[in-house]
N, C-alpha and C positions, 0 to 999 in steps of 0.2 A: 692349844692355840695361844699365840702371844697377842697382846693388845695391838701391836703394829700390823698384825695380819688381818685385822677386822676394822670395819667402820663402826665406831661406837656411837650409836644414836641416843642422844640424851632427850628423854621425853618428860618434861616437867608436868606438874599437875596444875590445878586451878590457880590462877593468878601468877603463873610462871615461877621460876626459882631465881631469886635475887642474887647479887654478886657474892654474898657471903654463904650462900647455900652450898652444901657439899656437891650438888650436881654441877653448879657453875665452876667450882674449884676443880672438879675432875675434868670438865670440858677444857679448862685452861691448861691443865697438866698433861692430858693425853693427846698426843699429836694427831691421832686419827678420829678424835671425838668431834662431833658437831651436834648442835641443838636443832631439834625439829621445831620449827616456828609455827605455832598455831595462829590462825587469823584473829581469834578473840580469846584471850586468856581469861577474861573476867566473866564472860557469859558463854561457857563452853557448849557447843552443839555436837552431839555424837557423830552425825554423818560427816560434818566438816573435819572434826578431829581425826576420825577414822581414815578419811580420804587423804589427809595430809600425811599421816603415818604410812599409809600404803605407798604413796608417791616417794616418800623418803626411803623406804625399804627397797623399792624398785630402782631408785637412783644410786644406791650404794655400789661402790666399785669393788669393795671387798665384802666378805661375808658380814652381814649386819648383826651386831650384838646390841641389844636394847638395854638401856639403863633408865628405868622409869620410876617416877615418884608419884604416889597417890593416884589422882585421877588419870595421869598419863599411863599408868599400868592398866587401868580399866579400859581406856581407849584402845590400848594395844590388844586387849582380849577381843575387842570388836573387830579389829583389823586382821587378827590372826587367821580368821576363817578364809580370808582372801589371799594373804601373802605369807602365811605361816611356813610354807614350804621353802621360802627364801631366807628365813631368819635362822641364824646359827645358834642363838641363845638369848635369854632374857633374864635380867636381874631386876625384879620388881620389889620396890620398897614402899612400905606403909600404904597398902591399898585400903581405901575407905570402905566401910561396910555399906551395904545397900540401904540400911536404915539411916545411917549418917548422911548419905548422899541425898536422900529424900528431904532432909532438913535444910539443904542449901538451895534457896530459891533461884539463884543465878545459874545453877547447873541444870542442863537439859535432862528431863526425866527419861528421855529415850535411851540414856545410858543403862537404864534398868529394863529388865533384869540383866544381871551380868552373864555373859557366856561362861559356861562351865565345862565345855567339852575338853577332853585331854588335848594338851598342846602337842604339836608335832615337832617340837624342838625342846632342848633342855632349858629348864627355868628354875629359878630360886625366888621364893617370896620371903622377904625379911619384914618382920613385924614386931612391935613392942607390946608388952603386956599392959601398958598404960596409955596406949594411943587413944586420944579423945575422939578419934573418927572411926575407930574399930576396936573390937575386942579380940583377944587371942583365939577363942574358938572359931570366930569368923575366918581369920587368916589361915588357921590350920585346916579348916574345912575347905576353903578355896584352894589351897595348895594341894590337898588330897584329890579334889575333883579334877584339877588341871594336870595332875601327874607331876607337880613341881616339888622340889625340895623345900622344906620350911626351915627358916633360921629364926630363932627367938633372939631378939635384940635386947631382952630384959626391959628395964625401966628406962625407956628412951623416948617416950612421948610419940609425936608424929614424925620423928626423925627428920627434923627441919631446923632452921635457925632458931625459931621460937623455943624449941626444946633443947637448945644448946649444941646442935650438930651443924657446925660450919664445916671444919675439915673432915670429921667423922673417919678417923683412922681405922677403926674396927671394920667399917664398911669397905674401905679400900682393900683391906686384907681379904675380906670375904669375897670381894669382886675378883681380885687377882686369883684366888683359889678356884673360883667358879670358871673363869675364862681359861685357865690352864687346863681344865678338863674337857674343853670343847674340841 
């Protein structure tokens, strides 16, 4: 599949992705990409985020390919039970561990526990060995449970602006390789 043949749904995590974040840059560069806007970025509620994602997937005019960061990927896992059959693929970056999520008071604890059923669509989980919100065994185990491919991003932190990932060219190449196989 080529990017132009898909609706690329950008799913930011908690607090959204600012203009310098790689997700925002990809959204600006990919003609078929659009951001799924959550009603409250700073006090995420599982059901509200899940429903917003479900509506976005159903509204897609081309096969939807998800590009999620952090909590956006976890929200997608909750939505996948209802709309997974409509999703062409998912590129999930830096999912936070359940223990890290418990430590963020603003985030609805209904996101826990994470769904771990095998996904009905191809997926990749990209994670760093030094992510302050997750450890590599967590991301590897989650990928195995979901039937997703695991990509080790090395020492990349939370793969966001704070960890030095504005453009994130390595991520762009990994995404292009992923979507080409769909």
